[in-house]
N, C-alpha and C positions, 0 to 999 in steps of 0.2 A: 666354637661355642659362642653364644651371645651372652654378654654380661650387662646388667644395668647398674648405673652408679648415681650417687647423689653427693654433691660436694660444692666446691667453690672454684671459680676460675681465677686467673692471675690478677683480675681487677677487684676481687673480693665478692663478686656477685654469685648468687646461688646458681648452681649448674646441675642438670640431670640429663640422662640420656642412656644410650647403649653403646657398647663397643664389642667388636668381634675379636676373639683371641682363642688360642688353643688351651690356655690355662689362666687361672685367676692372677698369677704372677705376671704373665705377659700382658694381661688386660691392665693391671696396675701400672706397668711400665709404659704402656701406650698413653695412658692418661697423664702420667708425669711428663712425658715428652710433649704433651699438648698443654702443659702448665695448668692441669686440673688437679686439685687436691681433693680426693674423695673421702667422704665420711663412711659410706657403705658401698660395697661392691659385691653383688650377688649374681648367680646365674639367672638369666631371664627365662621365664616359662613360655616358650613360644609354641603355639599350636601347629601341628603338622600331621600329615598322614603317618609319617615315620614315628611320631611320638605315640600313636595309637598301638603300634605293633611292638615298639621297644619297651621292655619292662626291666625292673630292677633285678639284678642277678641275685638269686637266693643265697643267703649266708652260708648254707651248707655246701652249695656248689662252689662258691667263692673260696671257702676253706679248703675244699678238695683240690681245686685248681692250684691254689698257692702251695699246698703241701706236696702235691705230685710234681709240680714244676721245680720246686726247690730241691726235691730229692734227685731228679734227673740232672739238674745243673750241678749239684754237688758231686755227682758221679763223673763229671767231666764232659757231659754232652753240651752241644751248642743249644741256644734257645730254639733255633729252627728245628733241629732234630727232636728236641723235647716236645715241641708243639705237635710235630708229625706223629710222634709216638702216642701222645694223648688223644689225638684225633682217631687213630686206629683202635684205641682201647674203648672209645665211647661211641661206636658206630650207631648204636640204637637210639641215642639221644639227639634228635634232629636239630633242635635249637642250639644245644651246646656244641655240636659238631660244626654248625654254621658259624658260631662264634670263633671256634678254633681255626676253622678254614680261613676266615677273614684275617685272623692274626698271622697265620702261616703265609698268606699271600703277600701281606705288607712287609713282613720280616724278610721274605725271600726277595723282595724288591730293594732291600737295603735299609728299611725303616727300623727304628728302635722299638723295643717292646712297649715303651711308654707311648710312643706315637701310635702304635697299632692299637693299644688298649683305648687310647683317647679318641680315636677316629672310627672305630668299629661301630656298626649300627645295630647290633643284635641285642646287647644288654646295656643297661645303665649301670655304671660302676661308681662306688663312692669316690668323691674327689680326692680325699686324703689318701686313699689306696693308690690311685693313679699317680699322684704327685710323690708319694713315698717311693714308688718303684722308679720314678724319674730320677730322684736323688740317689737311690740305691745303685742305679745303673752308672751314674757319674762317679760315685765313690767306690765302686767295686764291691758293694755289700749286698748284692742282689739275693744270694742264697739266704743270708741271715734275715733280711727284711721279709722275704717270702715265707720263711719258716715262722717268724713271729706273727705275721699277718694271718697265716693259716691257723695258728693257735688261738689268736684273738677271735676270728670269725667262728671257730669251732665252739669256743666258750659262749659267745653271744647266741649261737644257734641252740646250744644246750639249755641256756636260761629260757629262751623263747619257748622251747618244747616243754620245759618243766611247768611254765606258767599256763600254757594251753592245756596240758594234761590235768593240771590241778583245777582248771575252770570247767572241765567237762561235766563233772557231777553237779555243781551248782547250776550250770546252764540247763541241764536236763530237768532238774527240779523246778526251775523257774518256768521252763516251757510247759511242763505238765501242769503246773499251778495255773498259768494263764489259760491254757486250753480247758482245764476243768472248770474254772470260774466262768469263762465265757459260755461253756455248755450249760451250766446251771442257770445263769442269768438269762440266756437267750432261749433255751428250750424247756427247761424244767419249771422255772418260775411262772411263765405264762400259763402253763397247764394247771398249776395249783391255784392261780388267781381266778380261774373260771369258777371255782367253788365259792370264793368270796363274793363274786359279782351276783350270784344267784340269791344270796342271803341279805343283800343290801346292808351289810354290816360295816360300821365305821372301822377303818383299819388303823392300827397303831402307827405312829410316825416312822419307826424303823422299817416297817413293812411297806409303807407308802414310798419311802426313799428307795428301797430295793426295786420296787415295781417301776418307779420313774426311770431308774437306770436301765432296767430291762427293756422298757418301751423305747428308750433312746437308742440303745445298742441294736435292738431288732429293726428299728426304722432306718438308722444311719450307719450301720456297721461297714457297709461298702465305702461310703464317703470317708469314714474314719480311717479305714485301712489305706485308702488312696491318699488321704491327707498326710498320714505318717510317712508313707513311702516318698511322697513328694517333698516333704520337709527334710528327710534324710538326704535325698538327692541334691536339693538346693543347698543345704548346709555343707555337704561334702564339696560341691563345686565352688562355693564361695570360700570355704576353708582352704581349698587347694589353689585357687587362682588369685585370691586377694591377700597380699602380704600383711596388710594392716589388721584384717580380721583374724588371720592365722596367728599373728603375734599377740593379739588381744586374748584369744582363746588359750594359747599356750601359757601366757602370763597368768591367766586366771587359774589354770590347772595347777600351776606351781604354788598358788596360795591356798588350795584346798587342803585341809588337815589330813594328815597321813598320806594321801595320794601325792600331794606336792613333795613330801619328803622322799617317797619312793622314786618319783620321776627325777628329782634332783640327784639322789644317790646314783641312779642309773646313768644319767647324763654326765655327771662329774667323774664317775668311775671310769666311764668309757674314754672321756677326754684325757684323764690322768694316765690311763694305760697307753693310749696312742702317743701322747707327748713323751712319756718315758721310753717307749719303743723307738721313736724317732731320735731322741737324744742319745740313746744307747747305740744307735746305728751311725752316729757321727754327724747328724744334721745340726746345723747352727741353731742356737736357742730361738732367736727371733723368727727364723723360717719354720722351725718345728712348731712353735705356737700358732703361726698362721695356718699351717697344714692341719694341726690338731683341731682347730676350730670347726673345720669341715665335718668332724665326726659327730657334732651335735645334731639332734633331731628336733629339739625344741627351739622355735624361732626366737623366743624371748632371750634365751641363753645365747643363741647365735649372734643376735644384735649386740648383747652386752660384751661378749668376748671378741667380736670383730672390732668394736671400738677400742677395746683394751689392747688388741694385737697391733693396732696402728701405732699406739704409744710405745709398745715394745719395740717395733721396728725403728722408732726414733731414739731408742736407747734407754727407755724406762723399764722398770721391773714390772712383771705382770701382776704381782701381788699389790703393788702400789696403784697401778692403773685400775684394777678391779675395786680396790678400796675406795677410790675417788669416784667411781661410776655410780650413777643413780639408777634406781629401779629395783630389781630382784636382789634380796639379801642372800648371799651365798652362805653355805654352811661354815661355821667358825673353824672347825678342825681342818677343812680344806684350805681356807685362807691362811691359817697358822702354819700348816705343813708346807704350803707353797712358799711362804715367806722364809721359813727355815731352810728349805731346799735352795732358794736363791742366795741366801746368805752363806751357806756352807758349800755351794756349788755341787750339790748332790740332788738336784731336782728329779732326775730320772729315777733314782733308787727310792726316794721318799714317795713320789707319786705312784710308783708301782705298788708300794705297800698300801697306799690310800685306796687304790682301785680294788685291791683284794678285800680291804676292810669294808668298803661300800657293797661289794658283791655279797659278802657274808651277812652284812646287816640287812640287805634287801631280802635275802633268802629266808632269814629268820622272821622278818616282818610279814612276808607273804604267807608263810606257814601259819602264823598266828591269825592273820586276817581271814584266810580261807577256812581255818578251823572254827572261827566265830561266825562266818557267813552261813554255813550250813544250818546250825540250829536257829539262827535269826530268820532265815528264809522259811524254815518249818513253822516257826511261830507266826510269821505273817500269813502263811497259807492257812494255818489253823484258824487264825483270827478272821480272815475273809470268809472261809467256809462256815465258820461258826455264826457270823453275822447273817449270812444268807439263810442258814437253817433256822436260826432264831426268828428271823423275820417271817418265815413261812409257818413256823409252829405256834407262834404267839397268838395269831388270830384263831387258830384251831382250838387252843386251850380256852380262849375267851368264849368261843361258840359252845364248847363242852360245858363250861361252868354255867352258861346261860340256859342250858337245857335242864339243869338240875333243879 
């Protein structure tokens, strides 16, 4: 893997560049050997034909792989035998079978499961997952870690499905509303305006406003659709390829009322669970923090916790390092719980409870938001349709009164 870094060399000058390594720990060690003290160290996003075909392994599939593999290993099978059995059971799933086959080939050559997962070219796997299995293999806790990882990804997949399911109805309403409004403005309104043109009647401002919108959409709807699609594509490319822009957008999302709280709850809850899982598996605290940081999806939080994890590697407490960091203000109960856990040496147990608390809190908030979203959308749809109908009927009423 290719990692990019920013930091200082032994003379104190700014240094940045890339380094090739199989893991972020190995990359950090290579930089230390070169007397480079890095501030940030992240995987580089290199474009290749391989990156076009390689995709993220679905959470549901990763959960299934972890659970099945842990079950077979717990029954006394070797890793190679377990992988072969998995391959036979999933013959119809071509990509997954290809993934298992690549693991089987490398393990049969004497490579470790960690090495096989890290070098296979079929799926992109979370860095904290790969590194956790690396440590599990060294500490003899492979079954326990795989079981916990399976439970974690199952829970994450369940939450994702619940959110998608809850968003189906509002999404359908929104789509119908947009289609109906576009139909009224583009096709119905121009037909009615023909009546007004024959009378040479002065139109009310609201009617003229709706007619202007109708004329604009009728003349430029293709350009408008193409512009929206182009904007989405450019935004996605810049967001994906430019770390500074990605970090800016992620930081802005954390400041949005309600949405920012939901995002922070989800991210901190996931980090807390992974950190507690690693600590309960026997991973050293500093290394567990470093691995758990890879579970974040928000770039602003990644940057914040990466800088703090460097200080933890130097012997400081994570709560103190985060307290002194500038930028996003983390939730008070998370900071207090983390500080309490570090003081009482019960970080794993306390953070596991925090992760459950945040999951329950997000579930309740999402239910409330979605229950409020439906009537709000109905009101907006009613208002838009009402304005269009009023704009069309008002001149007709004026004409009728003029005939009396």
